[in-house]
N, C-alpha and C positions, 0 to 999 in steps of 0.2 A: 619262514612260512609258519603260520599259526594253524593249529588244528581246528576242527569244527567248533564254532562258538557254543554249540549245544552242550558240549561236555566240560567247558571251562568252569572252574570253581574259584571264587574269590574268598579269601580268608582275611578277616580283620582281627588282629591280635589286640584286643581291648576288653576290659571288663564291663564296658557299657557299649551297647550296639551303636548308639548315635555318635560316639567319640571315635574319630579315626585314629587307629593305632598303626602298627606295622601291617601293611597290606601285602599279601602274597597271592600269586596266581598259580593254579595247578591245572594241568591238562585234563584231569578227570578226578572223580571222587576217589577212585582207587589210589591215585597218586597222593591225594590229600591224606588219606588214611595212613599211608606209609610214613608220612612226615609227623603226624600228631602223636604226642605222648599221652597215654591214658590219664596220668595225673594232672596234666594241663587241662584236658577236657573236663575232668571232674572238678577242677578249680574254676571253671567257667571263664577261661582266659581267651576264648575265641568266639567269633560269630562268623558263620559261613553262609555263602549265597551261591546259587547257580547263576551264571552270568545272564541268563534269560529272565531273571527277576524273582525267583523263588528263594525264600530263606530255607536253609538246611539245618535240621536239628542234629546236634552232636551229643553222643552219649557213650557210656562205656558199659559193656556187658562181658563178663568173664575175662576181664583185663584186655579186651579188644575194643578199639574205637569203632563206633557205629555211626553212620551218617544216613539220615532219611529226610525226605522232603517234609517240611513243616506242615502240620495239618491246616493251619490258617491259609487262606488263599489270597493274602495281601500281596500287592505288587511292590517289590523293593527296587524297581528299576532306577528310580531317581537316586536312591541311597547308594546303590551299586555304582552308578555313574559318578557320584561324588567321591566314593572311595577310590575309583580308578583315576580321577582327575588329581586327587591329592597324591596318590602314589606316583603318577606321571610327573608332577611338579618336583617331587623328591628325587626321582631318577634324573630329571633334567639338571637339578642342582648338583648332583654327584658328578655328572659328565663334564659340565662346564665346557662343552664342545662348541666351538665357534659356529658351526653350521646349525646348531640347535637353538642358538640365541633367538629370542623372540617367539619361539614356539609356544602356543597357548593351548594347553590341554582341553580347555573349555570348548574349543572349536574343532577338536579332533573327533573322528568317528570312534565307536567302541572298538572296532578292529584295530585301528591305529593305536589306541591307548593300550590294548592288550599287547600288541607287538612292541611298543615302546617300553612297557614295564618289564615284560619277559616273564618266564616261568621259573618258579623255584625249583632248584635241583639240588642234589646232595652227593657227597662223596661217601661211598660205602667201601669199607676196607674188607678185602677178601682174606679169610684165614687160610692157612696152609692146607686144611682139609677141604677147602672149596666153599665152606659156609661163609655167609656174610654176617658181619657184626653190625650193631646199630650205627647209624650215620655218625660220622665224626664231625662233620661241618655241613652247613647249608649255605647256599648262595642264591642270589637272583642272577639271571644271566644279563643283568644290566651292569655288572661289574666288569672291569677290564678282563679280557680283551674285547668284550662285546662292543659293537659299534652302533651308532644311531640306526634306526630301522630303515631297511632298504626301500620300503614303500614311500618314506618321506624324502630320502636322499638316495636315489638309485645308483649314484656314482660311488657310494661308500660301500665297502665290503661289509656284508652282514653275516655274522657268526651264527650258526645254528647249533645249539648244544643238544645232542641226542639224550633222550630220557627213556 
């Protein structure tokens, strides 16, 4: 099950907005901020978008990542759709799942694309004192043991990774 699409953030790891790099989905802006390193934001390595079509400006203040809606009122919906389709194609190639053969991301709804791609999550190591250290690894929930989206194939078990 996916969260409200109103809160979903799309991150394109690329130094040029129009070039599709590694595409990641986050459940919210706060989840995105948790994953971004200030140095990478300062190096302009990312472009972020609200799924509903707005571009998000990324900046660093006092060594903290800041995310705000861009001042320009351009609609990036078609660009976001393209990012999602490319990410879905990549996910499908990773799976090589027999029931997913022939699936065409161009014909899928935004909801189905989001569910197929999955959300980025991370492994945080707890120290003995209870504090958490920086993430040691990041994954997309499209990696094993994740299965094809249940909305596409209801008979397939669908893993939900809590975040």
